[in-house]
C-alpha positions in Angstrom: 0.6 -9.3 20.8 0.1 -9.5 17.0 2.9 -9.3 15.4 3.0 -8.8 11.1 5.9 -9.7 9.0 7.8 -6.9 6.9 11.3 -7.0 5.3 13.6 -3.9 4.8 14.5 -3.4 1.1 16.5 -0.2 -0.7 14.2 2.2 -2.6 14.6 5.5 -2.2 18.4 7.0 -3.3 19.3 3.7 -1.9 18.0 4.0 1.1 16.7 1.1 3.4 12.9 1.3 3.7 10.4 -0.9 5.5 7.9 -3.1 3.4 5.0 -5.8 4.1 3.4 -8.0 1.5 -0.7 -9.1 2.0 -3.0 -10.3 -0.4 -5.8 -7.7 -1.5 -9.2 -9.2 -1.9 -11.9 -6.6 -3.3 -14.4 -7.9 -5.7 -13.1 -10.1 -8.1 -9.7 -8.5 -7.8 -6.9 -10.2 -5.5 -3.4 -10.5 -5.6 -0.6 -9.9 -3.3 0.9 -6.5 -3.3 4.4 -5.3 -1.5 3.7 -1.9 0.3 6.0 0.6 1.7 4.9 1.1 5.1 4.8 5.1 5.5 4.4 6.7 8.5 4.0 10.0 6.6 1.0 9.3 4.8 -2.2 9.6 6.0 -3.9 7.1 3.3 -3.3 3.4 2.5 -3.6 3.2 -1.5 -3.1 0.4 -4.1 -0.3 2.0 -6.4 -0.9 2.6 -10.2 1.3 -0.2 -11.4 -0.2 -2.6 -8.7 -3.6 -1.8 -9.7 -2.8 -2.5 -13.7 -2.0 -5.8 -12.8 -4.4 -6.8 -11.0 -6.8 -6.0 -13.8 -8.4 -2.6 -12.1 -10.3 -0.5 -15.1 -8.2 2.5 -13.9 -9.2 4.5 -17.3 -13.0 4.2 -15.3 -11.6 5.2 -12.0 -10.7 8.8 -12.7 -12.7 10.1 -9.6 -11.8 10.9 -5.7 -9.9 13.4 -4.0 -6.7 14.8 -5.9 -3.7 14.2 -4.2 0.4 14.8 -5.2 3.1 11.9 -5.0 6.3 12.3 -6.2 6.0 14.8 -8.6 2.7 13.4 -9.9 -1.1 14.4 -9.3 -3.6 11.3 -8.9 -6.9 10.6 -8.2 -7.1 8.8 -5.1 -10.3 6.6 -6.6 -12.0 5.2 -3.6 -12.7 1.3 -3.2 -15.3 -0.1 -0.5 -15.1 -3.2 1.4 -11.7 -4.2 1.0 -10.0 -7.4 3.0 -6.5 -7.0 3.4 -4.6 -10.6 4.3 -1.2 -10.6 6.0 1.4 -13.0 7.6 2.5 -13.3 11.0 5.7 -13.8 12.2 4.1 -16.8 13.9 3.2 -18.0 10.3 -0.1 -17.5 10.3 -3.0 -15.5 8.5 -4.2 -12.2 9.6 -7.0 -10.4 8.0 -9.0 -7.4 8.3 -11.8 -5.8 6.2 -11.3 -1.8 5.9 -14.0 0.0 4.6 -12.3 1.7 2.1 -8.9 2.2 0.8 -7.5 4.2 -2.6 -6.2 3.7 -5.8 -3.6 5.9 -7.2 -5.6 6.7 -10.6 -3.1 9.2 -12.5 -5.0 12.1 -13.5 -3.9 12.5 -17.2 -3.9 8.8 -18.4 -2.1 7.9 -21.7 1.1 5.9 -23.2 3.4 8.3 -22.0 2.4 8.2 -18.4 2.2 4.7 -18.5 5.1 4.1 -19.9 7.0 6.6 -17.1 9.4 4.3 -15.2 9.1 7.2 -12.3 5.3 6.9 -12.1 5.6 2.9 -12.2 7.9 3.1 -9.1 5.4 4.6 -6.7 4.6 1.7 -4.4 1.3 0.6 -3.1 1.2 2.3 0.6 0.1 1.3 3.8 -0.5 4.7 5.8 -0.9 6.2 8.9 -5.0 5.7 8.6 -4.4 1.8 8.6 -1.7 2.1 11.4 -4.3 4.1 13.4 -7.3 2.7 12.3 -6.3 -1.2 13.6 -3.8 -0.1 16.3 -0.8 -1.0 14.8 2.7 0.6 15.8 5.8 0.0 13.2 9.2 -1.1 14.3 11.6 -0.4 12.0 16.1 -0.6 12.4 17.3 0.1 9.2 20.6 -0.7 10.2 19.8 -4.3 11.6 17.3 -4.5 8.2 14.7 -5.2 10.8 10.9 -4.5 10.7 7.5 -5.3 12.2 3.9 -4.2 12.6 3.3 -4.6 16.2 -0.9 -4.6 17.8 -0.8 -4.9 21.7 -3.6 -6.5 22.4 -6.0 -4.9 25.2 
């Protein structure tokens, strides 16, 4: 069994949520991201904040499926052939190449939008698509502040 390291921290309304950290590699863009593991989300996405931090030209990325999240409207701009590298509980690297994931690009980009603290607080997300496609289960115990992703080997 493969266990991907996760951590639990307070996020919304002072409640605990599971997160994981991974390295994203896409074309010339690379960097570490902390992502909320959200089994209710159909999508794995890079947040607007993380996309800006990694230098993605989001003003030229206003295309893709329109989605709503936390009261904001976004384009789920597709990026293809992305590599995600996670740390396992055994301190080893686990790399997965995914054919496509999205970047959350606001439908309106201006100074006001980019300075909105609520929008910039939206994290990157590991969604149900990733969990299903790669056979991961989420173990999450907020009381013990423990979480991990488990991939059972067949």
